[in-house]
C-alpha positions in Angstrom: -138.5 -35.6 48.4 -140.0 -32.3 47.7 -136.9 -31.0 46.0 -136.5 -33.9 43.6 -137.5 -33.3 40.0 -140.9 -34.9 39.2 -139.3 -37.5 36.9 -137.3 -38.9 39.8 -140.2 -39.1 42.2 -141.3 -42.7 42.5 -144.6 -43.0 40.7 -147.2 -45.6 41.6 -147.4 -48.4 39.1 -150.0 -48.0 36.3 -153.3 -49.7 37.1 -153.5 -53.2 35.6 -156.2 -53.8 33.1 -157.6 -57.0 34.7 -159.9 -57.9 31.8 -156.9 -58.3 29.4 -155.0 -60.4 32.0 -158.0 -62.7 32.4 -158.5 -63.0 28.7 -154.8 -63.7 28.1 -154.7 -66.3 30.8 -157.7 -68.1 29.5 -156.2 -68.0 26.0 -152.9 -69.3 27.2 -154.7 -72.0 29.2 -156.6 -73.2 26.2 -153.5 -73.3 24.1 -151.7 -75.4 26.8 -154.7 -77.8 27.0 -154.9 -78.2 23.2 -151.1 -78.8 23.0 -151.3 -81.4 25.7 -154.2 -83.1 24.0 -152.3 -83.2 20.7 -149.2 -84.6 22.3 -150.9 -87.3 24.4 -153.9 -88.1 22.1 -152.6 -91.6 21.2 -152.3 -92.5 24.9 -155.6 -91.0 26.0 -157.6 -92.2 22.9 -156.0 -95.2 21.3 -156.9 -95.5 17.6 -159.7 -98.0 16.9 -158.7 -100.7 14.5 -160.4 -100.6 11.1 -162.5 -103.7 10.6 -162.6 -104.8 7.0 -163.8 -108.0 5.5 -161.1 -110.1 4.1 -161.4 -110.6 0.4 -160.6 -114.1 -0.6 -159.2 -114.4 -4.1 -161.1 -116.5 -6.5 -158.9 -119.2 -8.1 -158.8 -118.7 -11.8 -156.3 -121.3 -12.9 -155.2 -124.8 -11.6 -151.8 -123.4 -10.7 -153.5 -120.9 -8.3 -155.8 -123.6 -6.8 -153.1 -126.2 -6.1 -150.4 -125.4 -3.7 -147.4 -127.7 -4.0 -147.0 -127.9 -0.2 -150.3 -129.6 0.4 -150.6 -133.3 -0.1 -154.3 -133.0 -0.9 -156.8 -130.2 -0.9 -160.4 -131.1 -0.1 -163.8 -129.7 0.5 -167.1 -131.0 1.9 -170.5 -130.0 0.6 -173.8 -130.8 2.4 -176.9 -130.5 0.2 -179.5 -132.1 -2.0 -178.4 -133.8 -5.2 -180.6 -132.2 -7.9 -179.3 -133.9 -11.1 -176.7 -136.1 -12.6 -175.5 -135.5 -16.1 -172.9 -138.0 -17.3 -170.0 -137.5 -14.9 -171.3 -134.1 -13.5 -173.3 -133.9 -10.3 -175.5 -130.8 -9.5 -176.0 -130.1 -5.8 -178.0 -127.4 -4.0 -177.1 -126.5 -0.4 -179.4 -125.3 2.4 -178.8 -121.7 1.4 -180.1 -122.3 -2.1 -176.7 -122.1 -3.8 -176.1 -124.6 -6.6 -172.8 -126.1 -7.8 -171.8 -128.6 -10.5 -169.0 -131.0 -9.7 -167.1 -133.6 -11.7 -167.5 -137.2 -10.4 -164.2 -139.0 -9.8 -164.0 -142.3 -11.8 -163.6 -144.3 -8.5 -166.3 -142.5 -6.5 -167.5 -144.2 -3.4 -171.3 -144.0 -2.8 -172.5 -144.9 0.7 -176.2 -145.6 1.0 -178.3 -147.0 3.7 -181.8 -148.3 3.3 -182.0 -149.5 6.8 -181.7 -153.2 5.9 -178.0 -153.7 6.7 -177.5 -153.3 10.5 -174.5 -153.7 12.8 -174.4 -155.9 15.9 -176.3 -153.2 17.9 -179.1 -153.1 15.4 -178.2 -149.7 14.0 -178.5 -149.2 10.2 -175.1 -148.9 8.5 -174.2 -147.8 5.0 -173.1 -150.0 2.2 -170.5 -148.8 -0.4 -170.9 -148.8 -4.1 -169.2 -147.1 -7.1 -172.2 -147.5 -9.4 -173.6 -144.1 -10.4 -177.0 -145.7 -10.7 -177.1 -145.7 -6.9 -177.0 -141.9 -6.8 -180.4 -140.8 -5.4 -181.7 -137.5 -6.8 -183.6 -135.2 -4.4 -182.0 -136.7 -1.3 -179.8 -135.0 1.3 -176.2 -136.1 1.0 -172.7 -135.2 2.2 -170.2 -134.9 -0.7 -166.4 -135.2 -0.1 -164.4 -133.5 -2.9 -160.6 -133.5 -3.6 -158.6 -131.4 -5.9 -157.6 -133.7 -8.7 -155.8 -132.4 -11.8 -156.7 -128.8 -10.9 -160.4 -129.4 -10.4 -162.5 -130.4 -7.4 -164.0 -133.8 -8.0 -166.5 -135.8 -5.9 -164.7 -138.8 -4.4 -167.4 -139.8 -1.9 -171.1 -139.4 -1.6 -172.7 -140.3 1.8 -176.5 -140.5 2.3 -177.7 -140.1 5.9 -179.1 -143.4 7.2 -182.5 -143.2 9.0 -182.3 -142.6 12.7 -182.9 -145.7 14.9 -186.3 -145.8 16.7 -185.9 -145.7 20.4 -186.7 -148.8 22.3 -189.6 -148.5 24.8 -189.3 -150.1 28.1 -192.4 -151.3 29.7 
């Protein structure tokens, strides 16, 4: 080997710069991790559904309010009757919201003063269609139906007094 030209003599490999290899390996590792995260992100972190409040459209015309598939459309209102003006009834519910409703010509008004009782001695309601029996300032349950494109009161029910419990001696 002594006679060989210096270019043909095997040379030891150049020393490795370990700092660059470590930095390059870390950089490549970070790239691989980010790429895996990007590819599998929907599996690892499923998207959370957006919660939005459903907006209910406000009916503006009778054709929007009445759906031809329904036989009837009805509503129930619990509240205090505040006034009656001709064929319009004003009611305020427990939350303080007030509404005016037309009264159907054949309205049924169920009242109970505690005098009419069933066979068990419990007060029952008697029916009337006279608007003079409407009691202002008293809690009532109103049943409304969609008639000719507007909700009208078809039934007013006043809550009868609760029976007094019997004492046994």
